C-alpha positions, 0 to 999 in steps of 0.5 A, a space after each residue: 499499499 502507498 504511504 506518505 513520507 517527508 523529505 527534509 529539502 521539500 515542502 511537499 508530501 512524498 508518495 512512497 509505493 512499490 511498482 509492478 516489479 516490487 521496487 520502492 519508488 518515491 514521487 512528490 505529490 506537489 501537495 504542501 505539508 504545512 499550508 498557510 492559514 489565518 490561524 492555527 485552527 485553519 492551518 491544521 484543517 488545511 494540513 489534514 485535507 492536504 494530507 488526505 488529497 496527497 494520499 489519494 495521489 500516492 494511491 494513484 501513483 501506485 495503481 498507475 505504476 502497476 498498470 491499473 491506470 493510465 498516466 493521463 488519468 493520473 494527470 487529470 486527478 493531479 490537476 483536479 487536486 492541484 486546483 482544489 489545493 491551490 484556489 482554482 489555479 490549474 497545474 501545467 504539464 509540459 508538452 513533449 516538443 516544448 520540454 525536449 526543445 528547451 532541454 536541447 537549447 540548454 545542453 548544446 550550450 555546454 557541448 562541443 559543436 559536433 556533439 551539439 549537432 548530433 544531439 539536435 539531429 536526434 531530438 529534431 528527428 524524434 519530434 518529426 517522427 512523432 508528428 502531431 503527437 510531439 504537442 501532447 503531454 510529455 507523459 503521453 509518450 510511451 515506449 511504443 513511440 520510442 520503438 516506432 522511432 527505432 524501427 523507422 531509423 533502422 528501416 531508413 538504413 541507419 546502422 544499429 549502433 547509430 540507433 543506440 546512440 540516438 536512444 542514449 541521447 533521448 534517454 537523458 532528457 526523459 531521465 531528467 523528466 522522471 527525476 523532476 516528477 514530470 513523468 511517472 515512466 521513462 519510455 526510452 528505458 522501457 524500449 528494446 534497443 537494437 544489438 549490433 557490433 560496431 563497425 571498426 576502422 582499419 589501421 594503416 600499416 607503417 608502409 601505408 603511412 610511408 606511402 601516404 607521406 610520399 604523396 602528400 603536400 607539405 601541409 598534409 605531411 605535417 597533418 598526417 605525421 600529427 595523426 600517426 605519431 601524436 594521435 591527433 584527430 583531423 580537426 585538431 591536426 589541421 588547426 594546430 597553432 604554433 603557440 601549441 608547440 613548445 620546442 623548449 620543453 618538447 611538448 604539444 599542448 592542445 585542448 581537443 575539440 571533441 572534449 573542449 567542454 571539459 576544459 582539459 588540456 592534453 599535453 603530449 611529448 613531441 615525437 622526434 619525427 614530428 619535431 624534425 619536420 616542424 623545425 624545417 617549416 617557417 613559423 611566421 614572425 609576430 604572432 604565435 597564434 598562426 596555424 601550422 597548416 595555414 591552408 588546411 586550417 581554413 577548410 571544412 571537414 566535409 563537402 566536395 573539397 573538404 578535408 576528408 575528400 582531400 585525404 581520400 585523393 591522397 590515399 588513392 594516389 598512394 594506392 591504398 583502398 578505403 575498404 567501403 561497406 555499402 549502405 542499407 536503406 534509403 538513408 543509410 551511410 556508406 562505412 569506410 574502413 580506411 579514413 583519416 581517423 584510421 591513423 589514430 587507430 594506427 597510433 594506438 595500435 603501434 603503441 601497443 605493439 611496441 609494449 607501451 602499457 595500457 594506462 600510458 597508451 590511454 594518456 597518450 591518446 587522450 582517452 578517459 575510459 578503457 572502453 573507448 580506448 579498446 576500440 582503437 587497439 587492433 592487435 596485429 597478427 605478428 604481435 599475436 604470433 610472438 606471444 604464441 611462440 612464448 609457449 613452451 
């Protein structure tokens, strides 16, 4: 049976009940424990009435969690009780599109540009999928709506891994709404996520890296070296400034674009190959904020003449294939196993082959968790062969 309890930081009665799985759940009733009154007698009377109303809400919560009532029925009850307790003022419930749009505005202000764009695409895509239902109460969104979105994304050719990322994005605002007491159930958590292995980038061999360098322009040479021997991503490598390079201490200090929101600088020892090439370049006089690669720093990553296409051209000239996986569905994307990012995979793989311990590899790659780092480590056959030969 549901019962009422108090929280030291809340002025409202808290409903405590068990859901259908037997898990204890606590939810605010939004009914004041100590309402205002002209005198002690009036306050006592209102307090007694509020407790009775709060108990009714707690019972409704419990019935809903066990599937005996719909959330819309409980919402109507809450609205009616709120009107009684608060002199006729109606209780406002957030609509799905308003809540998600406001959440998106707040969260994208703290995220890197690429991450913000991904969040925005997922939320806007979900609201478009809901169509007219996007204007309904947030609590009316159920697991079947989420499941429909998953099915539509997969049918359109999206990779299951991409859809899993979409669900992680959507789960964040709905989990927040649950914590704030705006909904009784998180529909994303109740949906079945697709399962799939993530496609992996293929690292370049040392010979292929040498071939790339032999066919690259002067600016592309340093960008390739920064990826292959320092592990820098494409955007960080092309936008590296001379002020990021400390020849005295022989280090590179950068704040990676991907993790810029964390305000954490990455300090990397300057590799001898990178140092030797940088010393042959002429740094401009007067400012240290000038880019090491002036022309490439002005290019966008995508587009017909973007950085990715330029690197594809270098690969083709060097005789290296991309090893593409064809897309499925109308909106599916071709997955290329060999891209500029493969240089970063090569970097981590070569560190492993050289016997660099995992904790040091993570620091050199700027990874904060082992799960992310594991995707970049591709144990070569020869390394495994050497390990096998150690058997007596």
